[in-house]
N, C-alpha and C positions, 0 to 999 in steps of 0.2 A: 017135755024133756027132749023130744026129738028135734024141736026147733032150736033149742039151746046148743045141742051137739052140732047141728048144721051151721049155725052162726059161728061157733068156735072153730069148726073146720074151715069155713071160708076165711075167717080172720087169720088162721095159721097159713093158709095158702097165700093170702095177700101179703103177709109178713115175709114169707119166703121169696116171693116175686120181687118185693121192694128190696130185700137184701141182695138178691142176685143182680138187680139193676145197679147197685152200688159197688159190688165186689167184682163182677165179671169184666167191666171195661179196663180197670188197671191191669188185670191179669192178661187180657188180650193185647193191650199196649205193650206190656213187657215181652210177650212172645214176638211181636212184630219188631220191637227194638232189638231183641237178641238176634234176630235174622239180619237186621241192618248192621249190627256190630260185626257179624261174620263177613258180610259183604265189604264193609269198610276195611277190615283187617286184611282181606285178600287183595283188594285194590291198592291200599296204601303200602302194603309190603312190597309190591312190585315197583313202586315208585320211590326210588332212592332220594329224590329231591324233597320229599315231604318230611318235615321235622315232626317231633313229638307234639309240638303245639298245633301244627296243622292237622294232625290226626285227631287231637283232642277237639279242635274246632269242628271237624267233620262229625264227630260223635255228638257234640252239643247241638249241632244243626238237626241231626236226626232226633235227638231227645225233644227238641222244641216241636218238631213235626208230630211227635206222639204225645205232646203236652205232658211231659214227665218233669218232675221237679229235680233236675240234676244241674249242678254247677261244675266248673272245671276241676275243682279239688276232689270231686267224687269219681273221677275217671283216672284209671291207671293204664298207662301205655308201656308195654315191655317189648323191646326189639330183641330178636334172637337171630343173630347173623352167624351162620355156619357157612363154610365154603360151598358155594353153589346154591344155597337156600337162604333166603331172607324171609323172615316172617314177623308179624306183629300180633301180639296178644293184648286184647282189650278187656277191661273189667270196669263196670260201673256199679256203684253201690248207692242205693237210694231207698227212701221210705215214703209211702203214700198213706195219708190218713183217710180212713173210711168213716164216714159219719152216717150212722143208722139212727132212726128215731129212738132216742133214749140211751144210745150206746155208741161210743167211738173207739176205734182201735187203729193201730198202725200195721200196715203190711210192708214187710221188708223184702226188697228184691236185690239180687246180685247177678245180673246177666253178664255173660262173657262171650268172647268170640270163639270159644271152642277149645280144642286140644292145644296145650302149650307146646308140646314137643312133636317133632316130625319123625 
C-alpha cells in the first residue's frame, strides 16, 4: 500500500512539473511583452513622425521576439493628443493554446501599455 501511494505521489508531482513547463513560458512572455508595450508607447509618443502603422510594426517586431501569435489586426493603437502632452495607448489581444498530455486549453492575454489617461 505504501509503494502505491509513493508512486501516485511521484506521478502527481511529475504531472504538475510537466504542466508548469507548458503554462509558465507563455505567462512570462506576456509579462515581457507588456513591458515592451509600455516602452514602445513612451518612445513612439514622443516621436510625432511615427504613424499608427509604424507603431503597429514596432509592436509586431516585439511580438515576434517573444514568439507570440499576434498579427496586425490584433493590435489597437490609440493616440491621445492634448496640449503639451502626446501619448500612445497600445493594446494587443491574443490567445495561446496550451497542449498538456490528454488535455488542451486556450490562455487569453490582453496586454496593454498602461494608463490611458494622464
